[in-house]
N, C-alpha and C positions, 0 to 999 in steps of 0.2 A: 903720645898717649899710650904708655904700655903699664897695662893691668897688673903686671907683677910689683909694680912697684906701690899698690894699694897699702894703706896703713888704716889702721882702724880711726875713726873720727874722733875729735875731741868734744868737750863740753859746747863750743859755740855750735857745731854741727847737729847735736844733741836737739839743743834748743830751736836752730834753724827748723830741724826734722818735726819737732812739736807743733813752732807755729805754721810749716806748711800744711803739716796733717790737718789742721785745726782749718786753716784756710779752704783746702781743697776738700775737705770734709763737706763744708758749708756749701762748695759750689757744686759739688756730687748730690747733695741731697735737694738742689733747686732743679736738678733736670733728671733726677733719677731716685727710685727709692732701695735703695741697699739693706737688705733683709739677711741676717743670717739663720736660715731656716733650720738647718741642723747642724750641732755639734757635739762631737765623740770625744774632742779633749775634755780630759780631767778639768773638773772646776770650771768650766767653758772657759779657760785659757791656754795659751800656747805655752808649753813647757819651757820652765828656764833652760840656758846652757846654749851650747850649738845645737843649732837646728836649721833643716832644709825643708822650704815651703814650696811645694810645686803646684802650679794651677793650670789648668787649660786656658786655650789663648783664642778668642774671638774677637777681640776688639784692642782697637788702640787706647781705648781707657783702661785695660786691664791692669796695667801697672800701677794705677792711682786707686784701683779698686781693690787690688790685693793688697796694697798698702796699707789701705785705710781699715782692710778686714784685720790684718795683722796688729793695727794699733788698739783695735776694739778688742782684742785678746791679749793685749797685753805685751806686744814686742814691736819693736823697730826694726822692720826689716832692710836689709841690707840687698837692695833689689841687681840680680844681673840683667844689662839692657845692651842693646845691639851698640855699636860704635858709631851710629848715625845720630842717636839721642847725643852723645856726648860732642858730636860735632857740631851742633845747632848752636847758634850765637844766643838765644833765648835760654833754651832750656839746660845746655851743655854745663855753664859755671855753678848752675845752679845742682844736679845732679851730682856732678864732683865733689860739692861741696856737704852734701847729705851722704857722702859714701857710697855712692852706687858703685857697681862694679861693670868697667867695659868689656864687652863680648867681642871678639875680633874674627870671627871666622874666616878660614881661607887666608889667614894671613900667620906669619911667622910669629906674631905676638899669641895666636891664639891659645896656645898652652897656658900662657901667662894667666887667661883668665880664671883657670880652675886653680892656678896657685895663688891669686888673688881671693878668692874664695874660701881656699882653705887657709889663709890666713885669719881670715875674718871669723871663721868657725873656730880657730884656735884661741882667739880671742873672746871666745863665749858668744858671737854675733848668731843673728837669725840670719841667713839667707834666701830669698825669695827668688825663684826661677820660673820659668814656660819650657817645659822638657819637651815639647813640639818643635821650638826654636823659629816659630814664624806663627803669624795669624793661619788657623785652619784656612785651607780653600775648599773643603768640603762644603758644597750648596746648603747643607743643612745646619753647619756648625757643628757637627761631630767633631770630636778631638782626632787630631792625626796620631798614626805611631810615634812612640816619642824617640829623642834621641837619646844617646846614654850617658850623657853629661853627668847629669843628678846623681846616679847611681855610683858612676866612677867616683865621684865628690862622697858619696856618702859612704861607700867602702875604703876611701882612703883615709877619711876624718874619722869615720864611725859615728858621726850625728846623724840621728834619727831622722825620717823625711814625713811629713804630714802633707798630704793631699789635701788641695783645696779646690772644690769645683763652683765655678762662676757659670750661672745660665741667664742671659738676657743681657749682656755687657754689649753685645752687636746692637743693640736697639738705641744705647746711649751717645755712641760713636760709630759711625759707619766709616768707609774707606772712602767716599765721598761725600759731599753736600754736608760736611761736617758743622759748620757753622749753623745752617737751616735747621739740621736735624737737633741739634742743640735749643735753638729759640724754638722750636716745637715741644721739647722735652721739658720748657719750662711750664705747658698745660698739662702733658700726658703723663709725664713723670713715669717712665716706665720702670718695671720692677726687676731688681738684679736679685736673684737668689744664692746663698751661697752653702755650701755644707763642708763640714770641715771634719776631716776625717783623722783616725786614732794614728799614732804614731807609728810608723814601719821600721823595724831593725832591718836593714836592707843587707847587714853581716850576716845575720841569721838565715835570712833567705837565700844567700849566696854559700852560707855552709861551712863559712870561714872564719876563723878566730887571729888574733895578732894582726900579723902583716904579711900575711902567706898571699899569694900572686893569685889572682883571679882569673881564669882564662877568658878570650872574647866569648865563645857562648855561654859562659855563665853569666856574664856581664848583660848580653843580650838578651837571656830569659829574666833574669831580673829587673831588667829595664822593663821589658813585657808586661811582669807581676806588678810593679808598682803603678805601673799607666793604666792597667784592668781594674785596681782599684779606685783610681781616678775616673775611668769610664762610667763606671758603675756608680758613681756619686753622680754623673752628669746625668745619666739615665734616668736616676730614682729621681731626680729635681724634674725632670723633663716629664716623667710618667710613660715612656718610651724605653723600646729596647733599641740598644745601640747596634749598628748595623756590624761593627767590628768592636768585640769585646777588649781590643788590646789596642784600639786605635786604628783609623783608618790607615791601610798601607799605602804607599806612594803607587803603586801600580794601580791600585782601583780609583786613586785621584785622576790618573792618566788615562784611564779606560774611555 
């Protein structure tokens, strides 16, 4: 599994994506209520052309939910998913056909993940990812401080970043007792609220034009600024003040 060999999916994959989105959308509507509470994007649709969509991560259901949000807003997202998803005998073949991009952290192929995402963006695709890199470990489900991959990808390609806040997804699928919770949710149907922010020009935030190199301090600063926008959307949906405006740092989680 080499992410750098990613190619733009063809017509069959597009049809499969539409069918899968329809089926999963029906399933999600049975066990939850997905509500687009606030949309800041023009005409309530995601922009055309290359686009990076980032979301906070609280549940195993987030990938499906983010893909469904993308479909509702007119785009099919090429999600970046961990390598374990692709190794699954049941799910792996499907996500490959859908054009999802494997993320192989800690391996020699890790850089190929960003290469594959850049290839998708060059083809005019919309790429979806979770900048925290994992489901948040904060006990109250606040977003963690982000990794820098999304910003590096935006700086490399010039694609705008659209932040999407998901609140309540952890009530749909948790880390344990998944089947029991899904059965219970057919009655309770927990609400998942979604806020879609305005596109962010990452190159403008970094103060660069063209192919000029960006130092690591600037990359980190811009990643925190983008995450601050996403965290503020989460806080607004929750009606609370976030404990860490740019995401919970690792030292706070281990304290």
